[in-house]
VOBA-703634 format. One line per 10 residues: for each residue x, y, z of N, C-alpha, C, O, CB. Coordinates in nm, 2 decimals. Glycine has a CB too. Layout:
% VOBA-703634
X Y Z X Y Z X Y Z X Y Z X Y Z ~ ...
***
This chain:
% VOBA-703634
-1.74 -2.33 6.76 -1.88 -2.35 6.84 -2.02 -2.26 6.80 -2.14 -2.28 6.77 -1.84 -2.32 7.00 ~ -1.96 -2.16 6.82 -2.06 -2.04 6.82 -2.14 -2.01 6.71 -2.26 -1.98 6.71 -2.00 -1.93 6.84 ~ -2.01 -2.04 6.56 -2.03 -1.99 6.43 -2.12 -2.15 6.37 -2.22 -2.15 6.31 -1.87 -1.94 6.34 ~ -2.09 -2.20 6.39 -2.16 -2.35 6.36 -2.29 -2.37 6.42 -2.39 -2.40 6.34 -2.08 -2.47 6.43 ~ -2.30 -2.36 6.55 -2.48 -2.35 6.60 -2.51 -2.20 6.58 -2.61 -2.18 6.65 -2.51 -2.38 6.79 ~ -2.46 -2.10 6.52 -2.53 -1.99 6.52 -2.54 -1.88 6.62 -2.61 -1.78 6.60 -2.62 -2.02 6.51 ~ -2.47 -1.91 6.71 -2.52 -1.83 6.83 -2.37 -1.72 6.82 -2.28 -1.71 6.74 -2.54 -1.96 7.01 ~ -2.39 -1.67 6.98 -2.23 -1.59 6.99 -2.17 -1.62 7.12 -2.20 -1.72 7.18 -2.24 -1.41 6.99 ~ -2.07 -1.53 7.17 -2.01 -1.58 7.30 -2.10 -1.50 7.39 -2.10 -1.53 7.51 -1.83 -1.55 7.33 ~ -2.20 -1.38 7.34 -2.19 -1.29 7.42 -2.38 -1.38 7.50 -2.45 -1.33 7.59 -2.18 -1.10 7.32
-2.39 -1.51 7.43 -2.53 -1.59 7.46 -2.47 -1.69 7.60 -2.39 -1.78 7.60 -2.61 -1.71 7.30 ~ -2.54 -1.61 7.71 -2.48 -1.69 7.84 -2.55 -1.82 7.83 -2.46 -1.91 7.83 -2.53 -1.60 8.00 ~ -2.65 -1.86 7.83 -2.74 -1.95 7.80 -2.60 -2.08 7.73 -2.56 -2.18 7.79 -2.87 -1.86 7.68 ~ -2.57 -2.04 7.62 -2.49 -2.10 7.50 -2.38 -2.15 7.57 -2.36 -2.27 7.58 -2.45 -2.01 7.38 ~ -2.29 -2.05 7.63 -2.15 -2.06 7.67 -2.17 -2.18 7.77 -2.10 -2.28 7.77 -2.08 -1.92 7.74 ~ -2.29 -2.16 7.87 -2.30 -2.23 8.00 -2.29 -2.40 7.94 -2.24 -2.50 8.00 -2.46 -2.17 8.08 ~ -2.35 -2.40 7.82 -2.38 -2.52 7.76 -2.28 -2.57 7.75 -2.22 -2.65 7.82 -2.45 -2.53 7.65 ~ -2.25 -2.53 7.69 -2.09 -2.56 7.60 -1.97 -2.61 7.72 -1.88 -2.69 7.70 -2.02 -2.36 7.51 ~ -1.98 -2.55 7.82 -1.89 -2.53 7.95 -1.91 -2.67 8.00 -1.82 -2.76 8.03 -1.94 -2.40 8.07 ~ -2.08 -2.69 8.00 -2.12 -2.81 8.07 -2.06 -2.97 7.98 -2.00 -3.07 8.02 -2.30 -2.80 8.09
-2.09 -2.93 7.83 -2.06 -3.03 7.72 -1.95 -3.11 7.79 -1.94 -3.22 7.82 -2.02 -2.97 7.58 ~ -1.81 -2.97 7.80 -1.68 -3.03 7.79 -1.65 -3.14 7.92 -1.60 -3.25 7.93 -1.57 -2.92 7.78 ~ -1.69 -3.05 8.02 -1.69 -3.08 8.16 -1.73 -3.21 8.17 -1.68 -3.29 8.24 -1.78 -3.00 8.24 ~ -1.81 -3.22 8.10 -1.88 -3.41 8.12 -1.82 -3.50 8.02 -1.85 -3.61 8.02 -2.07 -3.45 8.08 ~ -1.73 -3.46 7.92 -1.66 -3.57 7.85 -1.58 -3.62 7.92 -1.50 -3.57 7.99 -1.61 -3.56 7.74 ~ -1.60 -3.77 7.88 -1.50 -3.88 7.91 -1.34 -3.87 7.90 -1.31 -3.86 7.79 -1.53 -3.99 7.82 ~ -1.26 -3.86 7.97 -1.10 -3.91 7.94 -1.04 -3.75 7.88 -0.93 -3.74 7.83 -1.08 -4.07 7.79 ~ -1.14 -3.62 7.88 -1.10 -3.51 7.80 -1.01 -3.46 7.95 -1.04 -3.49 8.07 -1.25 -3.40 7.72 ~ -0.89 -3.38 7.92 -0.84 -3.32 7.99 -0.80 -3.20 7.99 -0.71 -3.19 7.91 -0.77 -3.36 8.01 ~ -0.85 -3.09 8.05 -0.84 -2.93 7.98 -0.68 -2.92 8.06 -0.66 -2.97 8.18 -1.00 -2.79 8.05
-0.59 -2.87 7.99 -0.46 -2.86 8.01 -0.44 -2.68 8.02 -0.46 -2.59 7.93 -0.38 -2.95 7.88 ~ -0.39 -2.66 8.16 -0.35 -2.49 8.17 -0.24 -2.46 8.10 -0.15 -2.55 8.07 -0.32 -2.43 8.32 ~ -0.23 -2.37 8.07 -0.10 -2.26 8.00 0.04 -2.26 8.11 0.04 -2.20 8.21 -0.17 -2.05 8.01 ~ 0.13 -2.31 8.08 0.22 -2.28 8.14 0.36 -2.17 8.09 0.39 -2.17 7.97 0.25 -2.40 8.16 ~ 0.43 -2.09 8.16 0.54 -2.03 8.11 0.60 -2.08 7.99 0.61 -2.02 7.89 0.63 -2.03 8.19 ~ 0.63 -2.18 8.00 0.71 -2.25 7.87 0.66 -2.24 7.71 0.72 -2.23 7.61 0.71 -2.41 7.91 ~ 0.49 -2.26 7.74 0.41 -2.27 7.64 0.43 -2.17 7.58 0.44 -2.18 7.46 0.30 -2.29 7.65 ~ 0.44 -2.02 7.64 0.45 -1.90 7.52 0.55 -1.86 7.46 0.54 -1.75 7.40 0.42 -1.78 7.55 ~ 0.70 -1.94 7.45 0.86 -1.98 7.46 0.79 -2.05 7.32 0.76 -2.00 7.21 0.95 -2.08 7.63 ~ 0.79 -2.19 7.36 0.76 -2.30 7.27 0.70 -2.29 7.14 0.75 -2.35 7.04 0.69 -2.38 7.34
0.55 -2.19 7.14 0.49 -2.12 7.06 0.51 -2.10 6.95 0.47 -2.16 6.85 0.49 -2.04 7.09 ~ 0.61 -1.98 6.97 0.65 -1.92 6.86 0.75 -2.01 6.73 0.75 -1.96 6.62 0.71 -1.80 6.91 ~ 0.82 -2.12 6.77 0.87 -2.18 6.73 0.76 -2.31 6.62 0.77 -2.36 6.51 0.95 -2.21 6.84 ~ 0.66 -2.31 6.73 0.58 -2.39 6.70 0.50 -2.33 6.54 0.47 -2.38 6.43 0.49 -2.41 6.84 ~ 0.48 -2.21 6.60 0.41 -2.14 6.45 0.49 -2.13 6.32 0.44 -2.10 6.22 0.37 -2.00 6.47 ~ 0.65 -2.15 6.35 0.69 -2.16 6.23 0.69 -2.23 6.14 0.69 -2.22 6.02 0.77 -2.14 6.24 ~ 0.70 -2.38 6.25 0.73 -2.55 6.20 0.67 -2.55 6.14 0.70 -2.57 6.03 0.72 -2.69 6.27 ~ 0.47 -2.50 6.19 0.39 -2.59 6.12 0.28 -2.48 6.02 0.18 -2.51 5.96 0.31 -2.70 6.25 ~ 0.33 -2.34 6.04 0.28 -2.23 5.98 0.16 -2.20 5.99 0.09 -2.18 5.89 0.31 -2.23 5.87 ~ 0.13 -2.19 6.15 0.00 -2.14 6.21 0.02 -2.05 6.31 0.13 -2.04 6.37 -0.08 -2.26 6.27
-0.14 -1.94 6.34 -0.07 -1.87 6.42 -0.01 -1.90 6.61 0.03 -2.01 6.66 -0.16 -1.76 6.41 ~ -0.04 -1.77 6.66 -0.01 -1.81 6.76 -0.10 -1.84 6.83 -0.05 -1.93 6.89 0.04 -1.75 6.81 ~ -0.21 -1.82 6.86 -0.36 -1.88 6.94 -0.33 -2.03 6.93 -0.34 -2.11 7.03 -0.53 -1.83 6.84 ~ -0.29 -2.09 6.76 -0.32 -2.23 6.75 -0.17 -2.28 6.80 -0.14 -2.40 6.82 -0.39 -2.29 6.59 ~ -0.12 -2.21 6.80 0.04 -2.25 6.84 0.05 -2.26 6.96 0.13 -2.35 6.99 0.14 -2.15 6.81 ~ -0.01 -2.18 7.09 0.00 -2.21 7.21 -0.08 -2.32 7.24 -0.03 -2.37 7.34 -0.03 -2.12 7.29 ~ -0.20 -2.39 7.19 -0.27 -2.50 7.20 -0.17 -2.57 7.18 -0.11 -2.61 7.27 -0.39 -2.53 7.11 ~ -0.13 -2.58 7.07 -0.06 -2.71 7.01 0.08 -2.71 7.14 0.13 -2.82 7.16 0.00 -2.69 6.81 ~ 0.11 -2.63 7.19 0.26 -2.63 7.28 0.22 -2.70 7.40 0.29 -2.78 7.47 0.33 -2.46 7.32 ~ 0.07 -2.66 7.43 0.03 -2.74 7.58 -0.02 -2.86 7.56 -0.05 -2.91 7.67 -0.07 -2.67 7.66
-0.05 -2.92 7.47 -0.08 -3.01 7.42 -0.02 -3.09 7.43 -0.04 -3.19 7.50 -0.09 -2.99 7.33 ~ 0.12 -3.07 7.32 0.24 -3.15 7.28 0.30 -3.17 7.46 0.30 -3.28 7.51 0.38 -3.06 7.15 ~ 0.33 -3.07 7.52 0.40 -3.09 7.67 0.29 -3.16 7.75 0.34 -3.20 7.85 0.44 -2.92 7.76 ~ 0.16 -3.20 7.73 0.09 -3.27 7.83 0.09 -3.41 7.75 0.03 -3.50 7.80 -0.06 -3.20 7.88 ~ 0.18 -3.43 7.59 0.19 -3.57 7.59 0.06 -3.61 7.50 0.03 -3.73 7.47 0.18 -3.63 7.73 ~ -0.02 -3.46 7.46 -0.16 -3.54 7.38 -0.11 -3.56 7.25 -0.02 -3.49 7.19 -0.33 -3.44 7.38 ~ -0.20 -3.68 7.20 -0.18 -3.74 7.05 -0.32 -3.70 6.92 -0.33 -3.73 6.80 -0.18 -3.93 7.07 ~ -0.43 -3.61 7.03 -0.52 -3.55 6.96 -0.58 -3.49 6.99 -0.60 -3.52 7.11 -0.58 -3.59 6.91 ~ -0.65 -3.35 6.94 -0.70 -3.26 7.00 -0.82 -3.23 6.94 -0.83 -3.26 6.82 -0.62 -3.16 7.01 ~ -0.92 -3.19 7.01 -1.04 -3.14 6.98 -1.06 -3.02 6.90 -1.06 -2.91 6.96 -1.10 -3.14 7.08
-1.08 -3.04 6.78 -1.11 -2.88 6.73 -1.17 -2.84 6.59 -1.13 -2.93 6.51 -0.99 -2.80 6.73 ~ -1.23 -2.77 6.54 -1.27 -2.82 6.39 -1.18 -2.68 6.32 -1.24 -2.61 6.23 -1.49 -2.82 6.37 ~ -1.05 -2.64 6.35 -1.00 -2.58 6.33 -0.90 -2.64 6.23 -0.82 -2.72 6.28 -0.97 -2.53 6.43 ~ -0.91 -2.62 6.11 -0.84 -2.72 6.00 -0.68 -2.68 6.01 -0.61 -2.76 5.94 -0.91 -2.69 5.81 ~ -0.61 -2.57 6.07 -0.51 -2.56 6.07 -0.36 -2.68 6.16 -0.24 -2.69 6.15 -0.55 -2.45 6.11 ~ -0.52 -2.75 6.25 -0.40 -2.83 6.38 -0.40 -2.93 6.22 -0.30 -3.01 6.24 -0.48 -2.92 6.61 ~ -0.46 -2.96 6.09 -0.40 -3.06 6.03 -0.28 -3.07 5.98 -0.23 -3.17 5.94 -0.45 -3.10 5.97 ~ -0.23 -2.95 5.99 -0.08 -2.98 5.94 0.04 -2.97 6.08 0.16 -2.95 6.06 -0.03 -2.85 5.80 ~ -0.02 -2.97 6.17 0.05 -3.05 6.31 0.06 -3.18 6.30 0.02 -3.25 6.21 -0.02 -3.04 6.43 ~ 0.12 -3.23 6.39 0.15 -3.41 6.44 0.08 -3.45 6.50 0.10 -3.57 6.52 0.24 -3.45 6.51
-0.10 -3.35 6.57 -0.16 -3.43 6.67 -0.30 -3.46 6.56 -0.33 -3.39 6.46 -0.18 -3.35 6.84 ~ -0.37 -3.57 6.59 -0.47 -3.60 6.51 -0.58 -3.52 6.53 -0.63 -3.54 6.64 -0.51 -3.73 6.51 ~ -0.66 -3.40 6.46 -0.76 -3.35 6.49 -0.93 -3.43 6.47 -0.98 -3.49 6.37 -0.73 -3.23 6.42 ~ -0.99 -3.38 6.61 -1.11 -3.47 6.61 -1.23 -3.35 6.62 -1.22 -3.25 6.69 -1.11 -3.59 6.75 ~ -1.31 -3.37 6.56 -1.43 -3.31 6.54 -1.53 -3.38 6.52 -1.64 -3.33 6.50 -1.42 -3.22 6.44
***
């Protein structure tokens, strides 16, 4: 988001704006990571050829039964989730 807006994560006002925007999205669920996600992420890295950070997001999304993910990261196009941005 920062790169697209020409901002940095050091810009407190921008970060607060992003957080507010996400927390006000209808139907959006923010799923916490669980211990099992860390283990399944390593398998997902290999299966989808994605990095560990993306695999963690994927693991928690799949565990929660998500069918879509909000991301500007094209790496999710190689997964079973539909990427929305």
